[in-house]
ROSE-638888 format. One record per residue (C-alpha): residue number from 0; chain; x, y, z. Coordinates in pm, 1 decimal, m for minus. Layout:
 num chaine        X        Y        Z
 NUM      A        X        Y        Z
...
This chain:
 num chaine        X        Y        Z
   0      A     78.3  m1687.5   1274.8
   1      A   m296.9  m1714.7   1291.6
   2      A   m491.7  m1871.2   1030.9
   3      A   m860.1  m1946.4   1003.6
   4      A   m846.9  m2215.7   1254.4
   5      A   m680.8  m2014.9   1512.4
   6      A   m842.3  m1661.8   1444.1
   7      A   m994.9  m1537.7   1776.1
   8      A  m1298.5  m1408.4   1586.9
   9      A  m1362.0  m1761.3   1440.6
  10      A  m1301.7  m1992.2   1732.6
  11      A  m1666.0  m2105.6   1704.7
  12      A  m1582.3  m2274.6   1392.1
  13      A  m1380.9  m2534.5   1602.0
  14      A  m1723.5  m2632.0   1765.4
  15      A  m1960.5  m2595.1   1472.7
  16      A  m1759.4  m2733.9   1183.5
  17      A  m1736.4  m3101.5   1321.7
  18      A  m2121.6  m3129.6   1287.2
  19      A  m2186.4  m3090.1    926.5
  20      A  m1842.8  m3249.8    843.8
  21      A  m1920.7  m3548.4   1088.6
  22      A  m2264.1  m3588.0    901.4
  23      A  m2108.3  m3595.2    574.6
  24      A  m1857.9  m3856.7    685.6
  25      A  m2128.1  m4075.4    823.9
  26      A  m2320.1  m4062.5    494.5
  27      A  m2008.4  m4155.5    305.6
  28      A  m1959.6  m4434.7    531.0
  29      A  m2312.6  m4551.7    485.1
  30      A  m2267.1  m4541.7    112.3
  31      A  m1934.3  m4763.9    121.1
  32      A  m2104.9  m5019.5    337.6
  33      A  m2423.6  m5026.6    147.3
  34      A  m2216.2  m5082.3   m169.5
  35      A  m2008.5  m5354.2     m1.2
  36      A  m2308.4  m5503.4    182.0
  37      A  m2105.0  m5520.5    489.1
  38      A  m2299.3  m5264.7    700.7
  39      A  m2391.3  m5407.6   1047.0
  40      A  m2748.5  m5391.0   1142.0
  41      A  m2681.3  m5209.6   1463.8
  42      A  m2466.7  m4940.0   1295.5
  43      A  m2757.7  m4684.3   1271.0
  44      A  m2835.1  m4467.3   1563.3
  45      A  m2539.2  m4355.0   1782.0
  46      A  m2299.1  m4360.9   1495.6
  47      A  m2369.6  m4005.7   1385.1
  48      A  m2262.0  m3879.3   1728.2
  49      A  m1961.9  m4097.8   1705.0
  50      A  m1846.4  m3967.1   1362.6
  51      A  m1911.8  m3599.5   1489.8
  52      A  m1690.1  m3673.4   1798.1
  53      A  m1436.3  m3830.8   1590.1
  54      A  m1429.7  m3528.6   1341.2
  55      A  m1388.4  m3288.0   1640.6
  56      A  m1102.4  m3489.0   1799.4
  57      A   m931.9  m3527.4   1451.4
  58      A   m971.2  m3138.9   1372.3
  59      A   m831.5  m3053.8   1732.0
  60      A   m530.5  m3280.9   1663.8
  61      A   m469.3  m3127.2   1337.0
  62      A   m509.1  m2778.4   1474.6
  63      A   m239.1  m2842.9   1750.0
  64      A    m18.2  m2991.0   1466.3
  65      A    m52.8  m2665.3   1271.8
  66      A     19.6  m2454.8   1570.0
  67      A    338.2  m2641.2   1631.8
  68      A    449.4  m2629.6   1265.1
  69      A    359.1  m2254.2   1241.7
  70      A    563.1  m2179.4   1556.1
  71      A    853.5  m2392.7   1465.6
  72      A    867.7  m2281.8   1108.6
  73      A    700.5  m1942.8   1071.8
  74      A    564.0  m1889.9    720.2
  75      A    582.8  m1509.3    729.3
  76      A    959.0  m1501.4    798.6
  77      A   1034.0  m1763.2    532.5
  78      A    835.8  m1590.5    267.3
  79      A   1012.5  m1247.4    332.5
  80      A   1344.0  m1420.2    323.7
  81      A   1264.2  m1587.1     m7.4
  82      A   1137.7  m1264.7   m170.5
  83      A   1450.8  m1081.9    m58.0
  84      A   1690.3  m1340.9   m209.9
  85      A   1443.8  m1389.4   m501.6
  86      A   1482.1  m1779.6   m500.0
  87      A   1330.6  m1948.2   m800.9
  88      A   1324.2  m2268.7   m595.3
  89      A   1068.0  m2181.9   m345.2
  90      A   1126.5  m2359.3    m10.4
  91      A    771.7  m2306.9     94.9
  92      A    664.1  m2544.8   m189.0
  93      A    770.5  m2836.4     48.9
  94      A    519.4  m2709.0    299.1
  95      A    243.6  m2758.2     56.0
  96      A    316.0  m3123.7     24.5
  97      A    447.6  m3186.3    369.8
  98      A    146.1  m3058.1    573.0
  99      A   m120.4  m3272.6    400.2
 100      A    109.5  m3572.6    413.6
 101      A    170.3  m3521.6    792.9
 102      A   m203.0  m3454.3    835.1
 103      A   m288.6  m3787.5    654.3
 104      A    m48.6  m3970.4    888.5
 105      A   m193.5  m3807.1   1201.3
 106      A   m546.2  m3890.1   1075.1
 107      A   m460.9  m4258.7   1031.2
 108      A   m308.5  m4286.9   1387.6
 109      A   m590.4  m4086.0   1561.9
 110      A   m864.4  m4253.0   1372.0
 111      A   m723.4  m4612.1   1421.1
 112      A   m685.2  m4554.3   1778.6
 113      A  m1032.2  m4412.3   1842.4
 114      A  m1198.9  m4649.7   1603.9
 115      A  m1037.4  m4953.8   1777.3
 116      A  m1138.6  m4826.8   2128.3
 117      A  m1498.8  m4776.1   1998.2
 118      A  m1527.8  m5123.7   1840.1
 119      A  m1346.3  m5326.0   2095.9
 120      A  m1493.0  m5136.9   2421.1
 121      A  m1827.1  m5014.8   2322.1
 122      A  m1950.4  m5250.0   2037.1
 123      A  m1740.8  m5546.6   2168.8
 124      A  m1623.8  m5632.7   1823.1
 125      A  m1283.5  m5760.4   1747.6
 126      A  m1306.3  m5814.5   1379.6
 127      A  m1342.7  m5458.7   1226.2
 128      A  m1055.7  m5462.3    958.7
 129      A  m1282.8  m5351.1    674.2
 130      A  m1443.2  m5092.4    893.7
 131      A  m1114.8  m4955.1   1004.2
 132      A   m996.4  m4920.1    640.5
 133      A  m1316.5  m4737.3    542.5
 134      A  m1297.8  m4499.6    832.6
 135      A   m920.6  m4439.9    762.7
 136      A   m999.7  m4374.9    401.4
 137      A  m1285.2  m4135.8    448.6
 138      A  m1106.6  m3932.0    736.6
 139      A   m782.9  m3949.0    544.3
 140      A   m956.6  m3750.5    254.1
 141      A  m1109.8  m3512.7    518.5
 142      A   m764.7  m3434.0    685.3
 143      A   m603.7  m3376.2    353.2
 144      A   m870.8  m3130.4    251.1
 145      A   m859.0  m2982.9    580.1
 146      A   m483.1  m2930.6    558.4
 147      A   m504.6  m2794.5    190.8
 148      A   m755.1  m2538.9    316.6
 149      A   m526.1  m2460.0    615.2
 150      A   m214.1  m2414.9    379.8
 151      A   m414.3  m2207.0    133.7
 152      A   m565.8  m1972.1    383.2
 153      A   m214.2  m1947.9    542.9
 154      A    m41.8  m1832.4    229.6
 155      A   m313.8  m1601.8    144.8
 156      A   m303.9  m1438.3    484.3
 157      A     83.3  m1407.7    475.2
 158      A     91.1  m1270.4    134.9
 159      A   m169.8  m1013.7    225.5
 160      A     62.5   m924.6    528.8
 161      A    371.4   m887.4    316.2
 162      A    177.5   m671.6     57.2
 163      A     35.5   m449.7    326.6
 164      A    375.2   m399.0    480.8
 165      A    523.5   m323.9    134.1
 166      A    251.9    m68.2     58.8
 167      A    301.2     81.0    404.7
 168      A    668.3    120.1    341.0
 169      A    610.9    247.1     m5.4
 170      A    363.1    503.6    127.8
 171      A    597.1    593.3    403.2
 172      A    878.1    651.3    147.3
 173      A    620.5    874.8    m62.6
 174      A    531.4   1074.9    243.3
 175      A    896.5   1136.5    312.8
 176      A    952.8   1251.5    m39.3
 177      A    654.8   1467.8     m6.7
 178      A    774.9   1622.2    319.0
 179      A   1136.8   1665.1    177.7
 180      A    974.1   1865.6   m119.1
 181      A    785.4   2089.8    113.2
 182      A   1084.1   2153.4    340.9
 183      A   1344.1   2216.3     59.6
 184      A   1169.3   2462.8   m167.0
 185      A   1270.7   2781.0     13.8
 186      A   1616.2   2776.8    180.0
 187      A   1758.7   2978.8   m101.8
 188      A   1459.2   3223.6   m100.3
 189      A   1532.5   3288.8    271.3
 190      A   1903.8   3344.5    217.3
 191      A   1840.4   3591.0    m72.0
 192      A   1549.2   3733.1    104.9
 193      A   1743.8   3837.6    413.4
 194      A   2017.0   3974.9    191.2
 195      A   1765.7   4205.6     m1.7
 196      A   1609.6   4304.3    334.1
 197      A   1937.6   4421.3    461.6
 198      A   1994.5   4633.0    146.3
 199      A   1666.2   4808.4    157.1
 200      A   1586.4   4832.7    530.2
 201      A   1754.9   5163.2    574.3
 202      A   1701.8   5322.8    225.1
 203      A   1328.4   5216.8    177.7
 204      A   1181.8   5128.2    506.8
 205      A    829.2   5104.4    366.1
 206      A    938.8   4864.3    109.1
 207      A   1116.7   4670.5    370.6
 208      A    803.8   4643.3    572.6
 209      A    615.6   4518.9    279.3
 210      A    890.2   4275.1    204.7
 211      A    886.4   4135.6    559.9
 212      A    516.7   4105.1    535.0
 213      A    524.4   3894.6    222.5
 214      A    814.7   3690.3    333.6
 215      A    612.5   3608.4    642.7
 216      A    313.0   3511.6    450.7
 217      A    526.8   3260.4    251.0
 218      A    658.4   3087.9    562.1
 219      A    335.5   3109.2    753.8
 220      A    174.9   2931.8    446.5
 221      A    437.3   2661.1    457.6
 222      A    377.5   2611.7    827.4
 223      A      2.0   2596.4    789.9
 224      A     36.8   2339.1    503.9
 225      A    319.3   2107.3    641.9
 226      A     73.2   1843.0    719.1
 227      A   m166.6   1901.5    408.6
 228      A   m124.2   1695.3    108.7
 229      A   m321.1   1900.1   m132.3
 230      A   m445.1   2267.6   m139.7
 231      A   m662.6   2467.4   m384.4
 232      A   m508.7   2626.0   m672.9
 233      A   m637.9   2960.9   m555.4
 234      A   m413.7   2947.2   m241.8
 235      A   m116.2   2867.9   m450.5
 236      A   m182.3   3165.7   m670.8
 237      A   m202.4   3393.7   m367.6
 238      A    125.5   3256.3   m244.8
 239      A    274.0   3320.7   m586.1
 240      A    201.3   3689.3   m559.1
 241      A    381.5   3726.2   m241.6
 242      A    670.0   3539.3   m391.5
 243      A    680.4   3774.5   m706.2
 244      A    685.1   4068.4   m469.0
 245      A    995.3   3945.7   m302.0
 246      A   1172.8   3847.8   m623.6
 247      A   1093.8   4174.3   m781.3
 248      A   1284.1   4354.2   m497.5
 249      A   1586.0   4189.7   m627.3
 250      A   1532.8   4200.9   m996.9
 251      A   1382.7   4553.2   m991.3
 252      A   1015.2   4464.6  m1098.4
 253      A   1129.1   4292.9  m1416.3
 254      A    928.3   3980.4  m1351.0
 255      A    556.6   3966.4  m1425.2
 256      A    310.1   3688.7  m1367.7
 257      A    m24.8   3657.2  m1542.4
 258      A   m293.1   3391.8  m1467.5
 259      A   m534.6   3297.6  m1751.0
 260      A   m726.6   3036.0  m1570.1
 261      A  m1104.5   3009.4  m1548.7
 262      A  m1265.7   3055.0  m1210.9
 263      A  m1375.4   2700.6  m1196.1
 264      A  m1016.4   2581.2  m1194.9
 265      A   m935.7   2759.5   m878.2
 266      A  m1091.2   2483.5   m685.7
 267      A   m860.6   2218.9   m851.1
 268      A   m603.1   2056.2   m604.2
 269      A   m227.9   2081.5   m628.5
 270      A     54.0   1990.5   m403.1
 271      A    144.1   2282.0   m173.6
 272      A    419.4   2519.5   m307.8
 273      A    439.7   2350.5   m647.1
 274      A    384.4   2672.0   m855.0
 275      A    601.0   2883.8   m621.6
 276      A    893.4   2623.8   m650.7
 277      A    854.2   2633.4  m1027.1
 278      A    859.8   3014.4  m1050.6
 279      A   1176.8   3019.3   m832.3
 280      A   1349.3   2771.0  m1062.4
 281      A   1245.3   2963.1  m1371.6
 282      A   1375.8   3280.7  m1222.9
 283      A   1716.2   3130.9  m1095.7
 284      A   1772.3   2966.9  m1445.1
 285      A   1684.4   3254.8  m1670.8
 286      A   1860.5   3582.5  m1749.8
 287      A   1648.9   3852.8  m1585.9
 288      A   1715.0   4223.7  m1622.7
 289      A   1542.4   4550.1  m1739.7
 290      A   1644.3   4465.3  m2105.7
 291      A   1529.1   4105.5  m2083.0
 292      A   1225.5   4104.1  m1850.3
 293      A   1073.8   3771.7  m1762.6
 294      A    705.7   3721.7  m1813.8
 295      A    551.5   3414.6  m1657.5
 296      A    203.5   3291.0  m1780.0
 297      A    m18.8   3043.1  m1613.8
 298      A   m300.2   2892.6  m1826.2
 299      A   m488.9   2566.6  m1862.9
 300      A   m447.1   2306.6  m2151.4
 301      A   m700.1   2027.2  m2145.1
 302      A   m676.0   1879.6  m1798.5
 303      A   m337.3   2016.6  m1716.1
 304      A   m195.4   2348.7  m1593.2
 305      A     76.9   2496.7  m1807.1
 306      A    332.1   2743.8  m1668.5
 307      A    506.1   2910.0  m1950.8
 308      A    781.6   3179.5  m2020.5
 309      A   1032.5   3286.6  m2277.5
 310      A   1329.4   3042.9  m2293.2
 311      A   1626.2   3252.0  m2189.2
 312      A   1880.9   3035.1  m1992.2
 313      A   2177.4   3153.3  m1807.1
 314      A   2514.0   3082.3  m1948.6
 315      A   2615.5   2720.3  m1831.0
 316      A   2274.3   2580.7  m1831.8
 317      A   2201.0   2309.1  m2105.1
 318      A   1832.1   2341.4  m2137.6
 319      A   1588.8   2072.4  m2036.6
 320      A   1864.6   1818.0  m1932.9
 321      A   1960.1   2038.7  m1645.3
 322      A   1605.6   2050.8  m1493.0
 323      A   1590.6   1870.0  m1175.4
 324      A   1223.1   1762.5  m1128.7
 325      A   1293.2   1440.3   m945.2
 326      A   1192.9   1575.7   m606.8
 327      A    852.7   1724.1   m719.9
 328      A    787.5   1418.0   m928.1
 329      A    853.7   1197.3   m633.4
 330      A    600.4   1412.9   m436.5
 331      A    354.6   1360.5   m726.3
 332      A    402.4    983.9   m730.6
 333      A    259.9   1005.0   m362.8
 334      A    m76.5   1042.3   m538.0
 335      A    m50.5    892.0   m889.3
 336      A    233.6    728.0  m1089.1
 337      A     69.6    859.6  m1405.4
 338      A     98.2   1214.1  m1317.0
 339      A    448.8   1385.6  m1351.8
 340      A    563.7   1717.5  m1448.7
 341      A    690.9   1754.9  m1804.5
 342      A    895.3   2033.4  m1965.4
 343      A    879.7   2109.2  m2339.4
 344      A   1034.8   2381.6  m2544.6
 345      A    884.9   2521.7  m2862.3
 346      A   1017.5   2842.9  m3044.1
 347      A   1205.9   2981.8  m2764.0
 348      A    902.3   2923.0  m2541.2
 349      A    942.5   2700.2  m2220.6
 350      A    634.0   2526.0  m2106.2
 351      A    591.6   2317.2  m1786.4
 352      A    291.7   2079.5  m1774.1
 353      A    170.2   2052.1  m1422.3
 354      A    m96.8   1786.6  m1339.2
 355      A   m388.8   1882.8  m1110.7
 356      A   m605.5   1682.6   m884.4
 357      A   m990.2   1706.3   m860.2
 358      A  m1125.1   1563.0   m532.3
 359      A  m1461.1   1387.2   m591.7
 360      A  m1721.5   1445.4   m329.6
 361      A  m1888.8   1139.4   m190.3
């Protein structure tokens, strides 16, 4: 896993970061020695370069250690496993403590070795116990802070990856639900349509020609919009007219449809085939004949679309509880969790509230 120390776009930090950190370390060492009155008179000029070099070497050692830990114990896989098992005792909490502790030990080893080489071989000084303690103390704090930043950015990066994958899977599932809705709205219509076409093709060839024309419009509409998420309401109303023509062949023109929508509403957005699917459901669930015609009205109520008709269910249907809107609502959840279809019944009137979408132009 790549963190801020390993990111290809931020490799320059490996070479630039030691300069300001090295200068800060040098200033801290100066303060400590000035306070203790133990600072050597010749410790002024080249020591800045030495602290910068020590910082660079320490950071490189820490970076190699982080790479080994990340490869040996991948943080992404551990977090995913822990989320799946919902463990209350997070194993990755040990990482928060272990990485800074190991960084401190590594800092002590590296700084002790380098400082000893510098004092013995460069300054030719054998008694540097106090200096060694000061160097280890300052660089130990730097190593711990460096490790804490590394662990923090690692967890942040991994959590972002996990959330991105979860959102991607969720969106993929919603897209699947949306596609299922688009694909499953018309199988019964096709079956019934072919049966009706067979019954009228010889007796009423002109009506059969119109029937085929409207049926082709419906399926052409479905094919044209199979990759479209939202369409104008006006397109849905045109599709509904073709659907009503086909349904009225079976029900002898006993189904009427009336739209009371203002013109400005026709540009509102809706999921393709929503209205036609609800009209089919209304027709399939209602008693429809010449004595009990079905009148369907489409109007606006606030910011919602309302599809209403007289409630006259077929025998064996138990009202609202029998409605299956799960597939349509799953399709709506692709766009918004708060927008769902609702069915209400008032004085033998059935009303279906349909949320709409309004795309804002940027």
